[in-house]
C-alpha positions in Angstrom: -0.2 0.0 0.1 1.4 3.7 -0.3 0.7 4.1 3.2 3.1 1.2 3.8 5.7 2.5 1.6 5.5 5.2 4.3 7.1 3.3 7.0 10.0 1.8 5.2 13.8 1.6 6.2 17.1 1.9 5.5 20.0 0.3 3.2 21.8 -2.6 4.6 24.3 -1.8 2.1 25.5 0.5 4.8 25.9 -2.5 7.2 28.2 -4.3 4.7 30.2 -1.6 4.5 30.5 -0.5 7.8 33.3 -1.4 10.2 32.8 -1.7 14.3 34.3 1.0 16.4 35.5 -0.2 19.7 32.9 1.1 22.5 34.2 4.2 25.0 32.1 6.6 27.1 31.2 9.9 25.9 29.2 11.9 28.2 26.1 14.1 26.5 27.3 17.6 26.7 25.4 19.6 29.0 23.5 21.4 26.4 20.4 22.5 28.3 16.6 21.6 27.5 14.0 23.1 24.8 13.4 26.9 24.6 11.7 27.7 27.8 8.8 29.5 25.7 6.2 26.5 25.0 4.8 26.3 21.3 1.3 27.4 20.5 -1.2 25.0 20.2 -4.2 25.6 17.9 -7.6 23.2 17.1 -8.2 22.9 13.1 -11.6 23.1 13.4 -13.1 20.0 11.8 -14.5 19.8 8.4 -11.9 22.0 7.7 -9.9 22.1 3.9 -10.3 20.2 0.6 -11.2 17.0 2.3 -12.6 17.7 5.4 -11.1 15.4 7.6 -7.4 14.8 9.0 -4.5 13.1 7.3 -4.8 9.8 9.0 -8.0 9.8 10.9 -9.5 6.7 11.6 -11.4 5.1 8.8 -15.2 5.1 9.5 -16.5 2.8 6.4 -14.8 -0.6 5.3 -12.7 -0.2 2.2 -13.5 -3.8 1.3 -15.4 -6.7 3.3 -13.7 -7.1 6.6 -11.4 -4.1 6.5 -11.3 -2.6 9.8 -13.9 0.2 10.8 -13.8 2.4 14.1 -16.3 3.9 15.4 -14.8 6.5 18.2 -17.7 7.8 19.7 -18.9 4.2 20.5 -15.7 3.5 22.1 -16.2 6.8 24.6 -13.5 8.6 22.4 -12.9 11.4 20.5 -10.5 12.7 17.5 -9.1 16.0 17.2 -6.6 17.8 15.1 -4.1 21.2 16.4 -1.5 23.2 14.5 1.8 23.7 16.6 3.7 26.2 16.4 7.0 27.7 18.1 10.4 27.3 17.8 12.9 24.5 18.0 16.5 23.6 18.8 18.5 22.1 16.2 21.2 20.2 17.7 24.8 18.7 16.3 26.9 16.0 16.9 29.2 16.5 20.1 32.3 14.7 20.2 32.8 11.1 18.4 29.5 8.8 18.0 30.6 5.0 19.1 28.3 1.6 18.6 27.6 2.4 22.9 25.6 5.2 22.0 26.9 7.4 24.4 26.2 10.4 22.0 26.8 13.8 23.0 25.3 16.5 21.0 25.6 20.4 21.1 23.3 23.1 20.1 23.5 24.5 16.8 20.6 26.9 16.7 17.6 27.9 18.9 14.5 28.8 18.1 14.0 28.1 14.3 10.2 28.4 13.5 7.9 25.8 12.4 4.3 24.5 12.3 3.1 21.2 12.4 0.4 19.0 13.1 -1.2 16.7 15.9 -3.4 14.2 15.5 -5.1 13.4 18.8 -7.4 10.9 20.3 -8.7 10.5 23.9 -11.7 9.3 26.2 -14.6 11.9 26.8 -15.2 10.2 30.5 -12.5 11.2 32.6 -13.0 8.1 34.5 -12.1 5.9 31.6 -8.5 8.0 31.1 -5.9 5.6 32.5 -3.5 8.4 32.7 -0.9 7.5 30.1 -0.5 9.6 26.7 1.3 7.6 24.1 3.0 10.0 21.2 3.7 8.5 18.2 6.1 9.7 16.1 4.6 9.4 12.4 6.9 7.5 9.8 8.2 9.7 7.1 10.1 7.0 5.1 8.0 7.3 1.8 7.6 11.1 2.1 3.9 11.2 3.8 2.7 10.3 7.3 2.4 6.9 8.6 0.9 5.7 11.6 1.8 1.7 12.2 1.4 2.1 15.9 -2.2 3.2 15.6 -2.9 0.5 13.2 -1.5 -2.3 15.6 -2.2 -1.2 19.1 -5.8 0.8 18.5 -8.0 -1.6 20.1 -5.7 -1.7 22.9 -5.3 1.9 23.3 -9.1 2.3 23.2 -9.8 -0.8 25.6 -7.6 0.8 28.2 -8.3 3.9 28.3 -5.0 5.8 26.6 -4.9 8.8 25.2 -3.0 8.9 21.8 -1.3 11.9 20.2 0.2 11.5 16.6 2.9 14.0 15.6 4.3 15.2 12.2 8.1 15.8 13.1 9.9 15.7 9.7 10.1 17.8 7.0 8.6 15.4 4.4 5.4 14.6 6.1 4.7 18.5 6.8 5.5 19.5 2.7 3.0 16.2 1.7 0.2 17.4 3.9 0.2 21.1 2.2 0.5 19.2 -1.0 -2.3 17.0 0.1 -5.0 19.6 1.4 -3.1 23.2 1.0 -6.3 24.5 2.8 -6.3 22.5 5.7 -2.5 22.4 6.1 -1.0 25.2 4.2 1.3 26.8 6.7 2.9 23.7 7.9 6.5 23.6 7.5 9.8 23.7 9.1 13.9 23.9 7.9 15.0 20.4 8.2 14.8 17.5 10.0 17.3 18.6 12.6 14.3 20.4 14.1 12.4 17.2 15.1 13.9 15.9 18.0 13.0 19.2 19.6 9.5 19.3 18.4 9.5 15.5 19.4 10.3 16.9 22.9 8.0 20.2 23.0 4.9 18.0 22.0 5.7 16.1 25.5 5.8 19.3 26.9 2.1 20.5 25.5 1.0 17.5 26.3 1.8 18.2 30.4 1.1 21.7 30.1 -1.8 22.7 27.3 -3.7 19.2 28.5 -7.2 21.5 28.9 -6.7 22.4 25.0 -5.1 18.9 23.8 -6.8 16.3 26.1 -10.0 18.2 27.0 -9.0 18.5 30.6 -7.6 15.1 31.2 -4.2 15.2 33.3 -1.9 12.8 31.9 0.4 11.2 34.7 2.7 9.3 32.1 3.8 10.2 28.2 5.2 7.6 26.3 7.0 7.8 23.0 6.1 5.2 20.3 7.9 5.0 16.6 7.9 1.9 14.4 10.4 1.2 12.0 12.0 4.6 10.8 10.8 6.2 13.3 12.2 3.8 15.8 15.3 4.9 14.8 14.9 8.2 15.4 13.8 7.0 18.7 17.2 5.1 19.4 18.8 8.7 18.4 16.7 10.6 20.8 17.0 8.1 23.6 20.7 8.2 23.5 21.4 11.9 22.6 18.4 13.9 23.5 16.4 12.2 26.5 19.4 12.2 28.6 19.1 16.1 28.2 15.6 17.0 28.3 13.9 13.6 30.4 10.6 14.5 27.8 9.0 11.3 28.2 8.4 8.2 30.8 9.2 5.3 28.7 9.6 4.6 25.0 8.5 1.7 22.8 10.3 1.1 19.6 9.5 -1.6 16.9 11.5 -2.8 14.0 14.9 -1.5 14.5 17.5 -2.0 12.5 21.6 -2.2 13.2 21.6 1.7 12.8 19.9 4.5 14.0 18.9 8.0 12.5 21.5 10.9 12.3 21.0 13.7 14.4 19.6 15.9 11.3 18.2 15.0 7.8 18.3 11.4 6.5 18.0 7.7 7.5 21.0 6.6 9.0 23.8 7.2 6.4 26.0 8.6 9.6 25.2 5.9 12.4 27.6 4.0 13.9 27.0 0.2 13.4 25.8 -0.9 15.2 23.8 1.7 17.2 23.5 0.2 20.6 21.3 1.6 23.3 23.6 3.7 25.7 23.6 1.3 29.2 23.5 4.5 31.3 19.6 5.3 30.3 17.6 5.3 32.9 14.0 5.4 31.6 12.1 2.3 30.4 12.7 1.3 26.8 11.1 -1.9 25.3 12.7 -2.7 21.6 10.5 -5.1 19.8 11.8 -6.7 16.5 10.0 -9.0 14.0 11.7 -11.8 11.8 12.0 -9.6 9.0 13.8 -7.0 10.5 16.4 -9.6 11.4 16.7 -10.8 7.8 16.7 -7.8 6.2 17.3 -4.9 8.6 20.3 -6.9 10.4 18.7 -5.8 13.9 20.6 -8.8 15.2 23.3 -7.4 15.1 22.1 -4.3 17.2 21.4 -7.0 20.3 22.8 -5.9 23.8 22.1 -7.5 26.9 18.9 -6.5 28.8 19.6 -3.9 31.6 17.4 -2.5 34.1 16.0 -0.1 31.7 16.1 -2.3 28.5 14.2 -5.1 27.2 14.2 -6.5 24.0 11.3 -8.7 22.3 12.1 -10.7 19.2 8.8 -12.3 17.4 9.3 -16.0 15.2 7.1 -15.6 12.1 6.7 -11.8 12.2 7.0 -9.3 9.9 7.9 -5.6 9.5 4.4 -4.7 7.4 1.7 -7.8 8.2 -1.8 -8.3 7.8 -3.4 -6.5 10.2 -1.7 -3.4 9.9 -2.0 -3.7 5.7 -5.7 -4.0 6.1 -5.8 -0.8 8.1 -3.7 0.7 5.8 -5.8 0.1 2.5 -8.7 1.2 4.9 -6.6 5.1 5.0 -5.0 4.7 1.4 -8.4 3.6 -0.1 -10.0 6.6 1.2 -7.1 9.2 0.8 -5.4 8.0 -2.2 -7.6 6.5 -4.3 -5.1 6.3 -7.1 -3.1 3.7 -5.6 -2.6 0.1 -6.9 -1.8 -2.7 -4.2 1.4 -4.4 -6.0 1.6 -8.2 -6.8 4.1 -10.0 -4.9 5.3 -13.4 -6.8 4.6 -15.7 -3.3 1.7 -16.3 -1.0 -2.0 -17.7 -0.9 -4.3 -15.2 -2.9 -7.1 -13.1 -1.7 -10.1 -14.7 -2.7 -14.0 -13.7 -2.5 -13.9 -10.6 -1.7 -15.2 -9.1 -5.3 -13.0 -6.3 -5.3 -9.5 -5.3 -7.0 -7.5 -7.6 -4.3 -9.1 -10.9 -5.3 -5.9 -12.7 -6.7 -3.5 -10.8 -5.1 -1.5 -12.8 -2.6 -1.9 -12.0 0.8 0.5 -11.0 3.1 2.1 -12.8 6.5 -0.5 -12.9 8.8 1.3 -13.7 11.6 -0.6 -11.4 14.7 2.1 -9.2 15.6 -0.3 -6.7 17.0 -0.9 -9.4 19.6 2.7 -8.7 20.9 3.0 -5.1 20.7 -0.3 -5.3 22.9 1.5 -7.2 25.4 4.4 -4.4 24.9 2.6 -1.7 25.9 1.0 -3.2 28.7 4.2 -4.5 29.8 5.6 -0.6 29.3 2.7 1.0 31.3 3.2 -1.3 34.1 7.3 -0.3 34.0 6.6 3.4 33.8 3.6 3.6 36.5 4.3 0.5 38.9 8.2 -0.1 38.3 7.5 -3.4 37.2 10.0 -4.1 34.4 8.5 -6.4 31.8 9.5 -10.2 31.2 12.9 -11.4 29.4 12.5 -12.9 26.0 14.6 -15.2 24.2 16.2 -14.1 21.1 15.9 -16.2 17.6 17.9 -18.6 17.2 20.6 -17.0 14.3 23.7 -18.5 13.1 26.1 -15.2 12.8 27.8 -14.4 9.3 30.4 -12.4 7.7 32.3 -11.9 11.2 29.0 -11.0 13.2 27.7 -8.6 10.7 24.7 -10.4 9.6 22.6 -13.3 11.1 21.0 -16.1 9.8 17.7 -16.9 11.4 17.7 -20.9 11.6 14.6 -23.0 10.9 12.7 -25.8 11.8 11.6 -28.5 9.0 8.5 -26.7 8.1 10.7 -23.5 7.4 9.3 -21.3 10.4 11.8 -19.6 12.6 13.7 -21.1 15.6 13.4 -19.3 18.9 12.1 -15.9 20.0 8.8 -15.4 21.1 6.4 -18.0 19.8 3.0 -16.8 19.6 0.3 -20.0 19.3 0.4 -19.6 15.4 4.2 -20.6 15.8 3.5 -23.3 18.5 1.1 -25.0 17.1 1.6 -24.3 13.4 -0.5 -24.8 10.3 1.2 -22.6 8.0 4.5 -21.6 6.8 5.4 -17.8 7.5 8.4 -16.3 5.2 9.7 -13.0 6.6 9.9 -11.3 2.8 8.4 -11.4 -0.2 9.3 -10.4 -4.3 7.8 -8.5 -6.5 9.5 -10.6 -9.3 12.1 -13.7 -8.7 14.8 -15.0 -10.5 17.4 -17.9 -8.6 19.7 -15.5 -8.0 17.5 -13.2 -6.2 17.2 -15.6 -3.3 20.7 -15.3 -2.1 21.5 -12.5 0.6 24.3 -10.5 -1.8 21.1 -10.3 -4.5 18.8 -9.3 -1.7 21.5 -6.7 -0.2 21.3 -5.0 -3.9 17.7 -5.1 -4.4 17.5 -3.3 -1.1 20.1 -0.7 -1.6 18.8 0.5 -4.7 15.4 1.1 -3.5 16.7 3.0 -0.6 19.2 4.9 -2.8 16.5 6.3 -4.2 14.7 7.1 -1.4 17.7 9.0 0.3 17.8 11.2 -2.7 14.5 12.6 -2.1 13.0 11.5 -5.4 9.8 9.6 -5.8 10.1 5.9 -5.9 8.7 4.2 -9.4 5.6 2.0 -8.9 8.2 -0.9 -9.6 10.4 -0.2 -6.7 7.4 0.5 -4.2 6.3 -2.7 -5.4 9.8 -4.6 -4.2 10.1 -2.1 -0.9 6.7 -3.0 -0.1 7.0 -7.4 -1.0 10.4 -7.3 0.7 9.4 -6.5 4.0 5.5 -7.9 3.8 6.5 -11.8 4.0 3.6 -13.9 2.9 2.2 -17.4 4.1 1.2 -20.9 2.7 -1.2 -23.0 4.2 0.0 -26.8 5.6 -1.2 -30.0 3.8 -4.3 -31.4 5.2 -2.0 -35.0 5.5 0.0 -32.3 7.6 -2.6 -31.2 9.6 -4.0 -34.3 10.3 -0.3 -36.1 11.5 0.1 -32.9 13.8 -3.6 -32.6 15.2 -5.5 -35.9 14.2 -8.8 -33.7 14.7 -10.2 -29.7 14.8 -10.6 -30.3 18.8 -7.1 -31.5 19.2 -6.2 -28.7 17.0 -8.0 -26.3 19.5 -7.1 -27.6 22.6 -3.2 -27.4 22.1 -3.7 -24.0 20.9 -5.2 -23.2 24.0 -2.5 -24.0 26.0 -0.1 -21.9 24.1 -2.0 -19.1 23.9 -2.3 -19.5 27.8 1.2 -19.9 28.6 2.0 -17.3 26.2 -0.4 -15.0 28.6 1.4 -16.3 31.8 4.7 -15.6 30.0 3.5 -11.5 29.4 3.8 -12.2 25.6 -0.5 -12.0 25.0 -2.7 -10.0 26.8 -5.9 -12.2 28.4 -8.2 -10.3 25.9 -6.1 -11.0 22.7 -5.8 -15.0 23.9 -9.5 -15.2 24.1 -10.1 -13.9 20.7 -7.6 -16.5 19.1 -8.9 -19.5 21.4 -12.1 -18.6 20.1 -10.8 -18.6 16.6 -9.1 -22.0 17.0 -12.7 -23.4 19.1 -13.9 -22.3 15.9 -11.7 -24.8 13.9 -9.7 -22.2 12.5 -5.9 -21.2 12.4 -4.5 -18.0 11.6 -7.1 -15.4 10.3 -8.4 -16.3 7.0 -7.1 -19.7 7.5 -10.1 -22.4 6.5 -11.4 -25.7 8.4 -9.2 -28.7 7.6 -11.0 -31.3 6.5 -10.7 -35.2 7.9 -11.6 -37.8 5.2 
């Protein structure tokens, strides 16, 4: 999906060329916090602009049969949008940045003007508010806002009474919003992405100080930062270089990191050390969650480090960077706001059937329910920041290091599924083969690591240039990070489970074990068990037959 393209990543080619630099401690330069004058926040009146709604507003009608629809009012929530205008500090690197994450910064410029937007959702009943605001750094990899965090977490956010604020922190998003609706967003703009870190800081500050405007009078007690993919790389740099100065956030949740972090200015990963670790003297809870795709394609395993008092790393077997749940949500947004977009046709996978839409015949993306682990991660982080209860430790994916530790190959079982990591019931009691990547076109040489590296390098070289990718390159990027699945044969299912009831019993036991371990919420487990009791495996898996 076009929306999917926006959240994508950086080039592994940098990893191949990078040289490991030994760790040494470099204290952050004491540059002070943001300017004392807070930005002004002004509501954008409902119905404003050419489209009459915010970009990324929740889908209220189904794009295709079964696509997500959200009735915020029925869930006790309201959605509002605001302009935020002020002056941001631009930081610059101070000293040598090494792999250990002890990154110093100094002030390059102060009070550089900007105007951006905040998209806010909060419960209208103060009794429902749990006191925590989740701030998503909207993803701008493809030059426009994307909200993968909300796409995966919205049920958990709405059910447990969180407030949610999405911030357009980077230049590309501001520019594209102006092009999409110049009436609604014509005043947006900044100088460059060097302002993004202080814009993110100021977002947390206005949430606390202007809550009567932003949150309808709700009083927040905790503010949690969220990022996904490219936005997580920004969070990694924020935690290492900015959070020690500002202490703006109470916790961080980052999904789908790579071996690198973002630079202090513009760009994806061009100036990052390899690997970019999280500084060990960080004192703010940080939970980072990686998929199998992130290990295979983005080399996330190269940035593994031991858990400590303020860091947890979870890796999810079989999960992909852009999965079915996120794809369906983003398709609903794209169908409404970018109707010219065409879904790419990837080579491998199980075709969509029975929707009577252009999706029929398109191979489905990987359907491992990553949202279940993201929900559990948010619940765990909430306990961590409010009650001081740290999340559980999780086993890493089973990998074999290659190229002197520059890259890790994920080890597979005899079905082709990953070993190790957090194992959802779909992986413990499998009915499918889950691939972490796909292809828009294929030859036998494309399956080699060198060919994959070259393909990804070509896409991200173009993205880094600021040019719009061609449809062919868009398809390459989407397919590479979306993965696919194949159903096991009936013969294999019968060998594994004998009867649907036996399958359901094993699935239930696996789900209950994940709940006990802290990797699924009871609500998500109950829904998954009900699905299994009905004779189904993962979503859209037909009931297997018994001769």
